[in-house]
N, C-alpha and C positions, 0 to 999 in steps of 0.2 A: 488764799482767796477762795471763797465758796462758790459753788455752782450758781447760787442765787445772785451773788455779786457779779459774776461774769454775765449772767442774763441781763442784769440791769445796766451793765456797762456797754455791752455790745448788742446792737440791733442785729437781726438776722434777715438776709435776703436769700430766698431759695428759688432756684430756676425751674423746678419741675415737680408737679404732683398731679394726680388723677382724681382729684376731688369731684370734678364735674362729671366724670364717668360714673363714679359711685352714686352721686345724687340723682342721676337720670336713669341708671340701669339697674340698681339694686332695689328690690321691693322693700319698703319700710325703711329706707335709708334716711338718716338724719344728720344734719351738719354738726351736731354736738355729740355724735356717737364715737367716743374715743376707743371703744372696744372693737370697732369694725375697721377703722382706718386711722393711720398714724397722723394724718393732717386734719383731723376734726378741729372745729373752731376753738374749743377750749385748749387743745394742745398747741395750736398756733399762738394763742394768747399767752399761755404759760411759757412757751419757748421764746417769747419776745420776737416773733417773726413779724417783720414790718412790711415785707413785700413777698407775696407768694405768687409765683407764676402758675396759672391754671391752664393745663393742657387740654385742648380739644382734640381728642383721640378718636380715630376710626381705623379698623382693619381694612385692608384692601379687599372689598367684597361688594356685591350688589347691595345697594341701600346705604353705602358708606356716607354719602352726603346728608341723608336724612338723619342718620345717627349723630353726625356732627352738629346738625342744626338743633337737635335737642339740647346739646351741651352749650351751644351758643345762647339759646334761650335761657338756660339755667344760669349762665354767667350774668345775663341781663337781670334776671330775677334777684340774684344775690346782690347785685350792685344797687338795685332799687329798694331793697329791704332795709328800713332804718333801724331794725332791731339787732342786726348781727355785727355792726361796727366794721363791716368790710367796705373799703373805699376803692372805686375804680380809678387806677392811676394812669394818666395819659400824658403828663407833662413832668419835666424835671422838678418844677416847683412843687407839684403835688407830692412827688416822691420825697423831697426834702421835708415837707410838712409832716407826712405820715411817720417818717423816721423819728421826728422830734416829739410827736404826740403820744403820751402814755396810753396804752391799751388799743390804739388804732392799728388796723391791719390793712395794708394795701394789697390789691390784686391786679394782675394784668394777664390777658389771654395770650396763648400761643397755639399753633397748629402742629400736632404731632401726627404726621403722615398726610401728605397732600391729597390722598384719596378722600379726605374729609371735605374737600371742596370740588373735587373733580373725579368722577367715576371713570372706569377704564374705557368705556365705550361712548362717552359723550364728547361733544366738541370742546376743545380746550377753552374757547372763548366763553362758553357757558360756565365752565369751571371758574374762570376768573371773575365772572359776575357773582358767583356764589361766594368766592373769597371776599369780594368787595362787601357783600352783605354781612359776612362775619366781622370784617374790620369796622363797618359802620355800627353794628350792634354793640361791639365790645369797646368802641372808642379808638382802639389800635390793637395790634398784636405785636409781641416782642420778637418772636421768631417763627420760622416754618421749618419743619423736618420734611424732606421730600418723601421719605419712605418710612416703613416700620421694619419688621424683621425680614419680610419677603420683598421681592421685586414688584414694582408696579410700572405704570406707563412713563414714570419720570426717571427711573433708574433702579439700582439694586439696593436691597436692604441688608441688614447685618448678616443674614444667613444666605446671601447671594454673592456671586462674584461679578455680577453685572455692573457696568459703568453707567454713564449718563446717556439718556436718550435725547432726541430732538425736543420733545416736550419738556424734559428737564432743563435743557438750555434755555428754552423760552420762558420757563418759570423764573430762572435766575435773571433773565433780561427784564422780566416784569418787576422784579424786586429792586432793581437799580434805583437808588435815590429815594426809596420809600421808607427808610428808617426801620427796616425789618431785617433781622439777622437770619442767615441760613444756618441751620443746626446740623451738625455732623454726628449727633449721638446715635442715629439709627441708620447710617449709610454703610454700604460695603466700603472697603478700602478703595476699590476702583472708583466708585461714585464720588467719594470724598475728594480724591485727587483730581477727578474730572471737573468737579465743581470749582476747585481752586484754579485749575488751568483755564477754565472758561472765564472766570472773574478777571484773571490777569490778562488774558488775550483780548477781551473786549473792554478792559479798563473800567469795570463796573464798580459802583459804590454799593457793595453788599457786605455788611459785617459778618464775621464768621465766629461761631461758638460751638462747643460741645456741651449741651445743657445738662446732661446726666450721664457722664462717662468717666471711667477710671483709667488706669494705666496698664496696658497689656504686658509691659515688662515686669510688673509686680504680680499680676494674675493673668494668665494666658487665656483670655476669653474674647470672643469676637466683638462683643459689645464694648470692649475697652480700646483705647486709642493706642496705636503703635507710635513709637517715638517720633517718626517722621511727621505724623499729623500733629502730635503734641507741639513740635517746634513750629509748624505752620500756624497753628492757632495763636501761639505766643507771639510770633513775628507779626501777625496781623492785628495785634492788640485785642484779641478775643477773650473768651471766658471758657473755663473748664470746670463744670459743676460736679463735685464728688457725689457719686451714687452710693446709697446706703444698702442696697440689696446684697444679701449674702452671696448670691451666685456670681456677683461681679467684684467681690472683695477677695474672698478666699473662703471656701466652703467649710473650713475647719477652725479658723482663728479670727475672732472679732477684732483683734489688734491690727489686722491688716488695713483697716480704714485709716489708721494713723500712718501706716507704712506708705499707703498711696499718697497721702497728703505730703509727707516728707519727701517722697520720690519726686513728686511734681515740683516742689520747691528746689530740689537739687538740680532739676532740669531747666530751671529758669522761669518757673511759672509764678513768681512772687506777685505779679500784677494780674494774673489770669485766674488763679485758683479761687474757687468759691464753693457753694453748696448747691447740689441738685439731687435731693434725697430720693425722689421717685416714690413717694408714698402712694399706694393704691390698695384697692379692695381685692383680697386674694382668697377669701374663704371658699369660693367655688372653683378654684383653680384645679384642673384635672391631673396635674403632675405631682404625685406625693413626694418625689425626690426634691422638689423645690422647698418643701417645708422644713424648718421655719424659714420664711422669706427674709426675715430680718433677725439679726442677733438682738437679744434683749436690750443691749446698750443703745441700739439704734432704732428701735421700733416705734418710738413716739416722738413727735416734734417737740412736745413739752419738755423732754429731758435730753434728747439725742445731741442737739447742738451744744448744749451746756456741757455734756459729758465729754465731747470732743475737745472743746476749748479748754476745759479743765485739764484734760490729759496733756495738752500741748503748752500749757502756760509756763512751764519751767524749761521748755525747749525753744520756743519761739519768742521773739520780742513782741511787745504789746502792739506795735504798729502792724506787724504781720498777722497777728490774731484778728485785728480789726479788719484788715484786708480780706482775710478768709471769711469772716463773719458777714460782712456787708459792703465794705468800701470798694472792693474791686468791682462787684456787680453794680453798685450805685454809680461809680464813675463811668463804667461802660455805658449804662443806660443813659446817663446824662449826656455823654458824648454823642451817641448816635441819634438821640432825640432832639438835639439842638437844631433850631431853624437855620438852614444854610442859604 
């Protein structure tokens, strides 16, 4: 089976990219510039990506909500542009339709770092109003990450040992029943476990995912999930999106993306594992040790998913390949978006 045949057979759903940041922040950026970002529109089309989650990202710093608002507006602009064949997906029926339509690409927004709607020193109620504006403008959001790498008013990020704060608990309370998942991809371990404890204690209806995280047992990196959190996401019928960044795979061996996938399946993630490639613009990144950010095999959406599925086609049954490519994510989205 050729890579082209795999692309035609399996649609792709990807849980995380930073295309909105690129389009709003990089001078001269273009949605079709495959040389600058791996999730440019031609690459998404070539890779048969049927739903791309567009992250609205902000660092925790003064002006974070204004930065996020620019990306919110960019999402609206992309959704209204009839020439780019991007469709804002807000219902299970629309998701099914875009998967079936050749050449169509769906998109849905997500919030990466709650500092994007609530700055450190403003009233939480004002932050929730800004979040409502994001939801209204984008139709809906799929998930919220409380933090990024560092701690904020809601809790600890990946490079922090801080747990949840009172504001973090109130954010989880706000999300109850709103068909928005909480994302553990950028939490400290302490925050992740505190989130789960709060959901259980208060009996909240808040789905749990890790949108772009790999497995710490395969590559010891704080951005990757420890086994205890892997099991919690699986137990809660969540999703774990495989991240393509070299720093979170293995800095010497591109084969380790396959190792992460197989490890997850061995741990019981058959219905949870999916893609969260995390394509972003990195040309101006200040740390030379991070280059190359992606192995050549994983650097473009037009070829990366096909490469992975082709590598696995003699190892995994077709049903599992389909689950990895799109079906796990599709079924999760359809489940949490159902009217209750």
